C-alpha positions as a Markdown table, in Angstrom:
| # | Residue | x | y | z |
|---|---|---|---|---|
| 1 | Met | 19.9 | 23.1 | 9.9 |
| 2 | Ser | 19.0 | 24.0 | 6.9 |
| 3 | Gly | 14.7 | 23.6 | 7.6 |
| 4 | Asp | 12.1 | 25.1 | 9.9 |
| 5 | Lys | 9.0 | 24.7 | 11.4 |
| 6 | Gly | 7.2 | 27.0 | 8.3 |
| 7 | Phe | 8.7 | 25.0 | 5.3 |
| 8 | Arg | 7.1 | 25.1 | 2.1 |
| 9 | Asn | 7.6 | 22.8 | -0.5 |
| 10 | Asp | 7.7 | 23.8 | -4.7 |
| 11 | Lys | 3.5 | 23.9 | -4.7 |
| 12 | Gly | 3.5 | 26.4 | -1.4 |
| 13 | Phe | 2.5 | 24.7 | 0.9 |
| 14 | Arg | 2.9 | 24.5 | 4.7 |
| 15 | Asn | 4.2 | 20.9 | 6.1 |
| 16 | Asp | 4.2 | 21.6 | 9.4 |
| 17 | Lys | 2.7 | 18.2 | 10.8 |
| 18 | Gly | 0.8 | 17.4 | 14.4 |
| 19 | Phe | 3.3 | 15.3 | 15.7 |
| 20 | Arg | 7.0 | 17.1 | 14.6 |
| 21 | Asn | 8.8 | 17.0 | 17.6 |
| 22 | Lys | 6.7 | 16.6 | 20.0 |
| 23 | Val | 7.3 | 13.1 | 20.9 |
| 24 | Ala | 10.4 | 11.7 | 22.2 |
| 25 | Ile | 12.5 | 8.5 | 22.9 |
| 26 | Val | 13.1 | 8.7 | 26.4 |
| 27 | Gly | 15.1 | 5.3 | 27.1 |
| 28 | Ala | 16.0 | 2.4 | 25.4 |
| 29 | Ala | 17.4 | -1.2 | 26.4 |
| 30 | Thr | 18.4 | -4.6 | 24.2 |
| 31 | Val | 18.7 | -8.5 | 25.3 |
| 32 | Lys | 22.3 | -9.9 | 23.5 |
| 33 | Ser | 21.7 | -11.2 | 19.8 |
| 34 | Val | 22.0 | -15.4 | 20.4 |
| 35 | Arg | 21.3 | -17.8 | 18.1 |
| 36 | His | 18.7 | -19.9 | 20.9 |
| 37 | Ala | 17.9 | -18.2 | 23.6 |
| 38 | Asp | 18.0 | -20.5 | 27.2 |
| 39 | Ser | 14.8 | -18.7 | 28.0 |
| 40 | Pro | 11.4 | -18.1 | 26.1 |
| 41 | Val | 11.4 | -14.9 | 24.2 |
| 42 | Gly | 8.8 | -13.7 | 26.3 |
| 43 | Ser | 11.3 | -13.9 | 29.2 |
| 44 | Leu | 13.8 | -11.4 | 26.7 |
| 45 | Ala | 10.7 | -9.0 | 26.4 |
| 46 | Val | 9.6 | -8.4 | 30.0 |
| 47 | Gln | 13.5 | -7.7 | 30.7 |
| 48 | Thr | 14.1 | -5.4 | 27.5 |
| 49 | Ala | 11.2 | -3.7 | 28.4 |
| 50 | Asp | 11.6 | -3.4 | 32.2 |
| 51 | Leu | 15.0 | -2.0 | 31.6 |
| 52 | Ala | 14.2 | 0.3 | 29.2 |
| 53 | Ile | 11.3 | 1.7 | 31.4 |
| 54 | Lys | 14.2 | 2.4 | 34.4 |
| 55 | Asp | 16.3 | 3.6 | 31.8 |
| 56 | Ala | 13.7 | 6.3 | 31.1 |
| 57 | Gly | 13.4 | 7.2 | 34.7 |
| 58 | Leu | 9.8 | 5.8 | 35.2 |
| 59 | Thr | 7.5 | 3.1 | 36.6 |
| 60 | Arg | 5.7 | 0.5 | 35.5 |
| 61 | Gly | 2.5 | 2.5 | 36.6 |
| 62 | Asp | 3.4 | 5.0 | 34.4 |
| 63 | Ile | 2.9 | 3.2 | 30.9 |
| 64 | Asp | -0.2 | 3.8 | 29.7 |
| 65 | Gly | 0.2 | 2.5 | 25.9 |
| 66 | Val | 2.0 | -0.4 | 24.7 |
| 67 | Ala | 3.1 | -1.3 | 21.0 |
| 68 | Cys | 4.7 | -4.4 | 19.6 |
| 69 | Gly | 6.1 | -6.0 | 16.6 |
| 70 | Val | 4.6 | -9.3 | 16.2 |
| 71 | Ser | 5.2 | -11.2 | 12.9 |
| 72 | Leu | 7.4 | -14.1 | 12.3 |
| 73 | Pro | 9.0 | -15.2 | 9.3 |
| 74 | Ser | 6.8 | -17.8 | 6.7 |
| 75 | Tyr | 8.6 | -21.0 | 7.7 |
| 76 | Ala | 7.8 | -20.4 | 11.2 |
| 77 | Thr | 4.5 | -20.5 | 11.2 |
| 78 | Lys | 3.8 | -22.8 | 8.2 |
| 79 | Asp | 1.5 | -25.8 | 9.9 |
| 80 | Arg | 1.9 | -25.5 | 12.8 |
| 81 | Val | 0.4 | -23.3 | 15.9 |
| 82 | Thr | 2.0 | -20.0 | 17.5 |
| 83 | Lys | 2.1 | -19.2 | 21.1 |
| 84 | Pro | 2.9 | -16.0 | 22.3 |
| 85 | Gly | 5.2 | -15.4 | 24.4 |
| 86 | Phe | 7.3 | -18.5 | 23.0 |
| 87 | Asp | 6.9 | -17.9 | 19.5 |
| 88 | Phe | 6.1 | -14.1 | 19.6 |
| 89 | Val | 5.3 | -11.5 | 21.6 |
| 90 | Asp | 2.4 | -9.2 | 21.2 |
| 91 | Ser | 0.7 | -6.1 | 23.6 |
| 92 | Glu | -1.9 | -8.8 | 25.4 |
| 93 | Phe | 0.7 | -10.4 | 26.2 |
| 94 | Leu | 3.7 | -8.1 | 27.6 |
| 95 | Ile | 0.6 | -6.0 | 29.3 |
| 96 | Glu | -0.5 | -9.5 | 31.6 |
| 97 | Gln | 2.8 | -10.8 | 32.3 |
| 98 | Met | 3.9 | -6.9 | 33.7 |
| 99 | Asp | 0.8 | -6.6 | 35.2 |
| 100 | Leu | 0.2 | -2.9 | 32.9 |
| 101 | Asp | -2.8 | -1.3 | 32.6 |
| 102 | Pro | -3.0 | 0.4 | 29.3 |
| 103 | Val | -5.7 | 3.1 | 27.9 |
| 104 | Trp | -4.0 | 2.4 | 24.3 |
| 105 | Ser | -2.5 | -0.7 | 22.7 |
| 106 | Leu | -1.5 | -1.9 | 19.5 |
| 107 | Asp | 0.1 | -4.8 | 17.4 |
| 108 | Asp | 2.1 | -4.5 | 14.3 |
| 109 | Gly | 3.6 | -6.9 | 11.6 |
| 110 | Ser | 7.1 | -5.5 | 12.9 |
| 111 | Phe | 9.3 | -2.8 | 15.0 |
| 112 | Pro | 9.4 | 0.2 | 12.9 |
| 113 | Pro | 5.4 | 1.0 | 12.3 |
| 114 | Ala | 4.8 | 0.0 | 16.0 |
| 115 | Leu | 7.2 | 3.0 | 16.9 |
| 116 | Ala | 5.6 | 5.0 | 14.2 |
| 117 | His | 1.8 | 4.3 | 15.7 |
| 118 | Ala | 2.8 | 4.8 | 19.0 |
| 119 | Val | 4.6 | 8.4 | 18.2 |
| 120 | Phe | 1.2 | 9.3 | 16.6 |
| 121 | Ala | -0.7 | 8.0 | 20.1 |
| 122 | Val | 1.6 | 10.1 | 22.0 |
| 123 | Ala | 1.1 | 13.1 | 19.3 |
| 124 | Ser | -2.9 | 12.9 | 19.6 |
| 125 | Gly | -3.3 | 12.3 | 22.9 |
| 126 | Ala | -4.7 | 8.8 | 22.9 |
| 127 | Ala | -1.9 | 8.1 | 25.4 |
| 128 | Ser | 1.0 | 10.0 | 27.1 |
| 129 | Cys | 3.9 | 6.8 | 27.6 |
| 130 | Val | 3.9 | 3.9 | 24.8 |
| 131 | Leu | 6.0 | 1.2 | 25.9 |
| 132 | Val | 7.2 | -0.2 | 22.5 |
| 133 | Asn | 8.7 | -3.6 | 22.1 |
| 134 | Arg | 9.9 | -6.1 | 19.7 |
| 135 | Thr | 11.7 | -9.3 | 20.3 |
| 136 | Leu | 12.2 | -12.2 | 17.5 |
| 137 | His | 12.3 | -15.5 | 17.8 |
| 138 | Asn | 14.9 | -18.2 | 15.7 |
| 139 | Pro | 13.3 | -21.2 | 15.7 |
| 140 | Val | 15.1 | -24.3 | 15.4 |
| 141 | Gly | 14.9 | -25.7 | 11.8 |
| 142 | Arg | 16.2 | -24.5 | 8.5 |
| 143 | Tyr | 15.8 | -21.2 | 7.5 |
| 144 | Asn | 13.5 | -20.6 | 4.3 |
| 145 | Thr | 13.1 | -24.3 | 3.1 |
| 146 | Met | 10.2 | -25.1 | 0.7 |
| 147 | Leu | 8.7 | -27.6 | 3.4 |
| 148 | Ser | 5.6 | -28.6 | 0.7 |
| 149 | Gln | 6.8 | -31.1 | -1.9 |
| 150 | Gln | 3.8 | -29.5 | -4.2 |
| 151 | Ala | 3.7 | -26.0 | -5.4 |
| 152 | Arg | 0.3 | -24.4 | -5.6 |
| 153 | Gly | -1.6 | -21.2 | -7.0 |
| 154 | Trp | 1.1 | -18.0 | -7.4 |
| 155 | Asp | 3.9 | -20.9 | -6.1 |
| 156 | Gln | 3.9 | -23.2 | -9.0 |
| 157 | Phe | 5.6 | -20.0 | -10.9 |
| 158 | Thr | 8.1 | -19.9 | -9.0 |
| 159 | Ala | 9.2 | -21.8 | -6.1 |
| 160 | Pro | 10.3 | -24.4 | -8.6 |
| 161 | Tyr | 12.5 | -21.9 | -9.7 |
| 162 | Gly | 14.1 | -21.5 | -6.3 |
| 163 | Phe | 12.1 | -18.7 | -5.6 |
| 164 | Val | 11.2 | -19.6 | -1.9 |
| 165 | Ala | 12.4 | -17.1 | 0.6 |
| 166 | Pro | 13.5 | -12.8 | 0.3 |
| 167 | Ser | 17.0 | -13.4 | -0.5 |
| 168 | Ser | 15.9 | -14.7 | -3.7 |
| 169 | Gly | 13.6 | -12.1 | -4.0 |
| 170 | Ile | 16.2 | -9.5 | -3.3 |
| 171 | Ala | 19.1 | -11.1 | -5.9 |
| 172 | Met | 17.2 | -10.6 | -8.8 |
| 173 | Pro | 17.1 | -6.8 | -8.3 |
| 174 | Phe | 20.6 | -6.9 | -6.9 |
| 175 | Met | 21.8 | -8.7 | -10.1 |
| 176 | Glu | 19.8 | -5.9 | -12.4 |
| 177 | Tyr | 22.0 | -3.4 | -10.7 |
| 178 | Gln | 25.3 | -5.2 | -11.2 |
| 179 | Gln | 24.8 | -5.4 | -14.7 |
| 180 | Arg | 23.2 | -2.0 | -15.0 |
| 181 | Tyr | 25.3 | 0.3 | -13.0 |
| 182 | Gly | 28.8 | -2.0 | -13.4 |
| 183 | Ala | 29.0 | -2.8 | -9.5 |
| 184 | Thr | 31.1 | -6.0 | -8.0 |
| 185 | Arg | 30.3 | -8.0 | -5.2 |
| 186 | Glu | 34.1 | -6.8 | -4.1 |
| 187 | His | 32.1 | -3.5 | -3.8 |
| 188 | Met | 29.8 | -5.0 | -1.6 |
| 189 | Ala | 32.5 | -6.4 | 0.6 |
| 190 | Thr | 33.1 | -2.7 | 1.5 |
| 191 | Leu | 29.9 | -2.4 | 3.3 |
| 192 | Val | 29.9 | -5.9 | 4.9 |
| 193 | Leu | 33.3 | -5.5 | 6.6 |
| 194 | Gln | 33.0 | -2.0 | 8.1 |
| 195 | Gln | 29.5 | -3.0 | 9.2 |
| 196 | Arg | 31.2 | -6.2 | 10.9 |
| 197 | Lys | 33.9 | -4.0 | 12.7 |
| 198 | Asn | 31.6 | -1.5 | 13.6 |
| 199 | Val | 30.1 | -4.5 | 16.0 |
| 200 | Gln | 33.0 | -5.0 | 17.5 |
| 201 | Arg | 32.8 | -2.4 | 20.0 |
| 202 | Ile | 28.7 | -3.4 | 20.5 |
| 203 | Pro | 29.3 | -6.4 | 23.3 |
| 204 | Asp | 25.4 | -7.2 | 22.7 |
| 205 | Ala | 25.2 | -8.0 | 18.7 |
| 206 | Tyr | 25.3 | -11.1 | 18.1 |
| 207 | Trp | 28.8 | -11.1 | 15.7 |
| 208 | His | 30.8 | -9.0 | 18.3 |
| 209 | Gly | 34.0 | -10.9 | 19.0 |
| 210 | Arg | 33.8 | -12.7 | 15.2 |
| 211 | Glu | 35.7 | -10.4 | 12.4 |
| 212 | Leu | 35.3 | -11.2 | 9.1 |
| 213 | Thr | 38.2 | -10.7 | 6.1 |
| 214 | Phe | 37.9 | -9.7 | 2.5 |
| 215 | Asp | 38.8 | -13.6 | 1.8 |
| 216 | Asp | 36.3 | -14.9 | 4.2 |
| 217 | Tyr | 33.2 | -12.9 | 2.0 |
| 218 | Met | 34.1 | -13.8 | -1.2 |
| 219 | Ser | 34.7 | -17.6 | -0.4 |
| 220 | Ser | 31.3 | -17.6 | 1.3 |
| 221 | Arg | 28.8 | -19.9 | -0.2 |
| 222 | Met | 26.0 | -18.4 | -2.3 |
| 223 | Ile | 22.6 | -18.6 | -1.0 |
| 224 | Ser | 21.3 | -17.1 | -4.2 |
| 225 | Glu | 23.5 | -15.5 | -6.8 |
| 226 | Pro | 24.7 | -13.1 | -6.6 |
| 227 | Met | 24.0 | -12.7 | -2.4 |
| 228 | Cys | 26.1 | -15.1 | -0.2 |
| 229 | Leu | 25.7 | -16.2 | 3.2 |
| 230 | Tyr | 27.4 | -12.7 | 4.5 |
| 231 | Asp | 24.6 | -10.5 | 2.3 |
| 232 | Asn | 21.9 | -12.0 | 5.0 |
| 233 | Asp | 21.2 | -11.3 | 8.7 |
| 234 | Ile | 21.3 | -14.2 | 10.5 |
| 235 | Pro | 18.3 | -15.0 | 12.3 |
| 236 | Val | 18.6 | -14.9 | 15.9 |
| 237 | Asp | 16.3 | -14.6 | 19.3 |
| 238 | Gly | 16.9 | -11.0 | 20.5 |
| 239 | Gly | 15.2 | -7.7 | 20.1 |
| 240 | Gly | 14.8 | -4.3 | 22.5 |
| 241 | Ser | 12.6 | -2.3 | 23.7 |
| 242 | Phe | 12.0 | 1.5 | 23.6 |
| 243 | Val | 10.1 | 4.2 | 25.5 |
| 244 | Val | 8.3 | 7.4 | 24.4 |
| 245 | Thr | 6.6 | 10.2 | 25.7 |
| 246 | Thr | 5.5 | 13.4 | 25.3 |
| 247 | Ala | 8.0 | 16.3 | 24.9 |
| 248 | Glu | 7.0 | 17.8 | 28.0 |
| 249 | Arg | 7.6 | 15.0 | 30.0 |
| 250 | Ala | 11.1 | 14.2 | 28.3 |
| 251 | Arg | 12.4 | 17.3 | 29.6 |
| 252 | Asp | 12.0 | 16.3 | 32.8 |
| 253 | Leu | 13.3 | 12.8 | 32.6 |
| 254 | Pro | 17.3 | 11.5 | 33.5 |
| 255 | His | 18.8 | 11.4 | 29.5 |
| 256 | Lys | 18.4 | 13.9 | 26.9 |
| 257 | Pro | 15.2 | 13.6 | 24.9 |
| 258 | Val | 15.6 | 12.3 | 21.0 |
| 259 | Tyr | 12.6 | 13.9 | 18.9 |
| 260 | Val | 10.5 | 12.2 | 16.3 |
| 261 | Thr | 10.6 | 14.9 | 13.6 |
| 262 | Ser | 9.2 | 13.2 | 10.1 |
| 263 | Trp | 7.9 | 10.1 | 9.3 |
| 264 | Ala | 7.2 | 8.5 | 6.1 |
| 265 | Lys | 5.9 | 5.3 | 4.3 |
| 266 | Ile | 5.8 | 3.9 | 1.1 |
| 267 | Arg | 2.7 | 4.0 | -0.7 |
| 268 | Asn | 0.9 | 2.4 | -3.7 |
| 269 | Pro | 3.7 | -0.7 | -3.4 |
| 270 | Pro | 3.6 | -3.0 | -6.1 |
| 271 | Thr | 2.5 | -6.6 | -5.8 |
| 272 | Phe | 4.9 | -9.2 | -6.1 |
| 273 | Leu | 5.0 | -12.8 | -7.0 |
| 274 | Pro | 5.7 | -15.1 | -4.4 |
| 275 | Gly | 9.0 | -15.3 | -3.8 |
| 276 | Thr | 9.9 | -12.4 | -5.6 |
| 277 | Leu | 10.8 | -8.8 | -4.8 |
| 278 | Gly | 10.0 | -6.8 | -8.1 |
| 279 | Pro | 12.7 | -5.6 | -10.4 |
| 280 | Leu | 15.1 | -2.8 | -9.5 |
| 281 | Asp | 12.6 | 0.4 | -10.6 |
| 282 | Asp | 10.2 | -0.7 | -8.3 |
| 283 | Phe | 13.1 | 0.2 | -5.7 |
| 284 | Tyr | 13.7 | 3.4 | -7.0 |
| 285 | Asp | 9.9 | 4.5 | -8.0 |
| 286 | Arg | 8.4 | 4.4 | -4.7 |
| 287 | Gly | 12.0 | 4.8 | -2.7 |
| 288 | Phe | 12.2 | 8.3 | -4.1 |
| 289 | Asp | 8.6 | 8.8 | -3.6 |
| 290 | Leu | 9.5 | 8.5 | 0.0 |
| 291 | Ala | 11.7 | 10.6 | 0.1 |
| 292 | Gly | 10.6 | 13.6 | -1.1 |
| 293 | Arg | 7.4 | 13.0 | 1.0 |
| 294 | Leu | 9.9 | 12.8 | 4.1 |
| 295 | Trp | 12.2 | 15.6 | 3.0 |
| 296 | Ala | 9.2 | 17.8 | 1.9 |
| 297 | Asn | 7.8 | 17.2 | 5.4 |
| 298 | Ser | 10.5 | 17.9 | 7.2 |
| 299 | Gly | 12.2 | 20.6 | 5.2 |
| 300 | Trp | 15.6 | 19.1 | 5.5 |
| 301 | Arg | 18.2 | 17.8 | 3.0 |
| 302 | Ala | 19.9 | 14.8 | 2.9 |
| 303 | Ser | 22.9 | 17.0 | 3.8 |
| 304 | Asp | 21.1 | 17.8 | 7.1 |
| 305 | Val | 21.5 | 14.4 | 8.5 |
| 306 | Asp | 24.4 | 13.7 | 10.7 |
| 307 | Val | 23.4 | 10.4 | 11.7 |
| 308 | Val | 22.2 | 7.5 | 8.7 |
| 309 | Gln | 21.3 | 4.2 | 9.9 |
| 310 | Leu | 20.2 | 2.2 | 7.1 |
| 311 | Tyr | 18.2 | -1.1 | 7.1 |
| 312 | Asp | 20.1 | -4.2 | 6.1 |
| 313 | Gly | 18.0 | -6.9 | 6.6 |
| 314 | Phe | 20.0 | -7.7 | 2.9 |
| 315 | Thr | 23.2 | -6.3 | 2.2 |
| 316 | Pro | 21.9 | -4.7 | -1.5 |
| 317 | Leu | 19.4 | -2.4 | 0.3 |
| 318 | Val | 21.9 | 0.0 | 1.9 |
| 319 | Trp | 23.1 | 0.8 | -1.3 |
| 320 | Phe | 18.6 | 1.4 | -2.8 |
| 321 | Trp | 18.4 | 3.6 | 0.1 |
| 322 | Leu | 21.5 | 5.5 | -0.1 |
| 323 | Glu | 20.5 | 6.2 | -3.9 |
| 324 | Val | 17.1 | 6.9 | -3.2 |
| 325 | Met | 17.2 | 9.2 | 0.0 |
| 326 | Gly | 19.6 | 11.1 | -2.0 |
| 327 | Phe | 22.6 | 10.8 | -0.4 |
| 328 | Cys | 24.5 | 10.2 | -3.4 |
| 329 | Pro | 22.9 | 9.7 | -7.6 |
| 330 | Gln | 21.1 | 7.1 | -8.8 |
| 331 | Gly | 23.5 | 4.0 | -9.7 |
| 332 | Gln | 26.4 | 5.5 | -7.6 |
| 333 | Ala | 26.4 | 4.0 | -4.3 |
| 334 | Trp | 28.4 | 1.3 | -4.5 |
| 335 | Ser | 31.6 | 3.9 | -5.6 |
| 336 | Phe | 30.1 | 6.5 | -3.0 |
| 337 | Ile | 31.0 | 3.8 | -0.4 |
| 338 | Gln | 34.9 | 3.1 | -1.1 |
| 339 | Asp | 38.0 | 4.5 | -0.4 |
| 340 | Gly | 37.2 | 4.9 | 4.0 |
| 341 | Arg | 34.0 | 7.2 | 3.4 |
| 342 | Ile | 31.5 | 4.8 | 5.8 |
| 343 | Asp | 34.5 | 4.0 | 7.9 |
| 344 | Ala | 33.9 | 4.7 | 11.5 |
| 345 | Asp | 35.9 | 7.6 | 11.9 |
| 346 | Gly | 35.0 | 8.7 | 8.2 |
| 347 | Pro | 32.9 | 11.6 | 6.6 |
| 348 | Phe | 30.1 | 9.2 | 6.1 |
| 349 | Pro | 30.1 | 6.8 | 9.0 |
| 350 | Leu | 27.0 | 4.8 | 7.8 |
| 351 | Asn | 25.0 | 1.9 | 10.1 |
| 352 | Ser | 27.7 | 3.1 | 13.0 |
| 353 | Gly | 25.3 | 0.6 | 15.0 |
| 354 | Gly | 25.8 | -2.6 | 13.4 |
| 355 | Gly | 22.6 | -3.1 | 12.1 |
| 356 | Asn | 21.0 | -6.5 | 11.0 |
| 357 | Gln | 24.3 | -7.4 | 9.8 |
| 358 | Gly | 26.1 | -7.0 | 13.0 |
| 359 | Trp | 23.1 | -7.8 | 15.8 |
| 360 | Gly | 21.3 | -10.6 | 13.7 |
| 361 | Arg | 17.8 | -10.8 | 12.1 |
| 362 | Val | 16.0 | -8.3 | 14.7 |
| 363 | His | 14.8 | -6.1 | 12.1 |
| 364 | Gly | 14.7 | -1.6 | 12.6 |
| 365 | Val | 16.2 | -2.3 | 16.1 |
| 366 | Pro | 19.4 | -1.5 | 15.8 |
| 367 | His | 18.5 | 1.4 | 13.6 |
| 368 | Val | 16.5 | 3.3 | 15.7 |
| 369 | Leu | 18.9 | 2.5 | 19.0 |
| 370 | Glu | 21.7 | 3.7 | 17.2 |
| 371 | Cys | 20.0 | 6.9 | 16.2 |
| 372 | Tyr | 18.7 | 7.3 | 19.7 |
| 373 | Leu | 22.6 | 6.9 | 21.5 |
| 374 | Gln | 24.0 | 9.3 | 19.2 |
| 375 | Leu | 21.4 | 11.9 | 19.4 |
| 376 | Ser | 21.1 | 11.6 | 23.4 |
| 377 | Gly | 24.9 | 11.5 | 23.6 |
| 378 | Arg | 25.2 | 7.6 | 24.9 |
| 379 | Ala | 26.6 | 6.1 | 22.7 |
| 380 | Gly | 30.2 | 5.6 | 24.6 |
| 381 | Glu | 33.1 | 5.4 | 22.6 |
| 382 | Arg | 31.2 | 5.3 | 19.2 |
| 383 | Gln | 29.8 | 8.7 | 19.8 |
| 384 | Ser | 29.8 | 10.7 | 16.9 |
| 385 | Ala | 31.3 | 14.2 | 17.3 |
| 386 | Arg | 28.3 | 15.7 | 16.0 |
| 387 | Ala | 24.8 | 14.6 | 16.3 |
| 388 | Glu | 22.0 | 16.3 | 15.9 |
| 389 | Thr | 19.7 | 14.5 | 13.4 |
| 390 | Ala | 19.3 | 11.4 | 12.7 |
| 391 | Leu | 17.6 | 9.2 | 9.9 |
| 392 | Ser | 16.4 | 5.3 | 10.1 |
| 393 | Thr | 15.2 | 3.6 | 7.5 |
| 394 | Tyr | 13.1 | 0.2 | 7.4 |
| 395 | Ala | 12.3 | -2.7 | 5.3 |
| 396 | Thr | 13.0 | -2.5 | 1.3 |
| 397 | Pro | 12.2 | 1.0 | -0.4 |
| 398 | Ala | 9.4 | -1.0 | -2.5 |
| 399 | His | 8.0 | -2.9 | 0.4 |
| 400 | Ala | 4.6 | -2.2 | 1.7 |
| 401 | Ile | 6.2 | -1.8 | 5.0 |
| 402 | Gly | 8.8 | 0.5 | 4.1 |
| 403 | Glu | 9.2 | 3.4 | 6.5 |
| 404 | Ala | 11.8 | 6.5 | 7.2 |
| 405 | Leu | 12.0 | 8.0 | 10.1 |
| 406 | Leu | 14.0 | 11.2 | 10.9 |
| 407 | Tyr | 15.0 | 12.3 | 15.0 |
| 408 | Ser | 16.5 | 15.6 | 16.1 |
| 409 | Ala | 18.1 | 16.2 | 19.4 |
| 410 | Asp | 16.5 | 20.0 | 19.2 |
| 411 | Pro | 12.5 | 20.4 | 19.6 |
| 412 | Thr | 12.8 | 23.8 | 17.9 |
| 413 | Ser | 14.7 | 22.5 | 14.3 |
């Protein structure tokens, strides 16, 4: 590993962080992703929470903090009242249903931000052992449909032209990328097919047991050109839970701890019109800034990372993250992933955990899960020969909730 705790950036400032490797993930559990579960999502959340606590070698009585990701897609909340345990799962629901007695709790819009808050809480002493949960619900009905017969406010400038969902928002910078750098849908097929191949080794993933061919991908219907059906994650009922605690306590627990080394979040995010996600340059401007801070704070470089799990709610995001994080030059991600490079047994086994494209729309759960399983040596038949450091990203490199986390199997790294 090239970096150390005393790393200095090019301005001479020390970048030791108070939480660096002081907090570890010590247990995890997931529920099988399905389109519509037979049980309420609250039941699924309690199930994964109990399994994660047991996996960590702990009991409910050891948990003194709870953090949850709670957001729902806009189509699921429009003109309807939502209920905890049926539409979403928040910390209050878990605390009540599991009879927990926490000294700290927090709800965030989604899972990776909630995990980051949990890490900060443990590092600061606000809590000592935090349960983090993200359970997603897929309500019955059409996904991302404009329900209103009128477009009011800013919607009047976007909705009549098809901009009613994130898929249409990401289609524009993806098309701009294609035009600027010469990428094609055939190049994207390499990523989609590899991730579908990866999840054939993960029984809980939604697409497990259902392979995809090149012709399937190329002939699939367009959602928002050039985004086809398989460039979007599929909405599901599913999710997972994790337990984080202090590095000191983690050493006495059953599994090898995985330490959180560094974290960075998008700053100064641009403002988007409804249904849009901005031009391509916004992804680069904010993404390069995030990456610069992440690497400076850790003392690492992209080449120091063994396990790479990049957010893929929409497949073009993987290309954008590859470039802004420095794994390849700008405009070259489409060629970087070709020729077997990202195969599970290749030199750069990208998104070995299947990501959202394999698990379904469970936000960043698969990405953090794979980082934990690989670094703790628990990834089974997909275990990498070298897995000492890891990176997971979330959302887009331009979105306000976009963030990245670095993990280490060695607390001294």
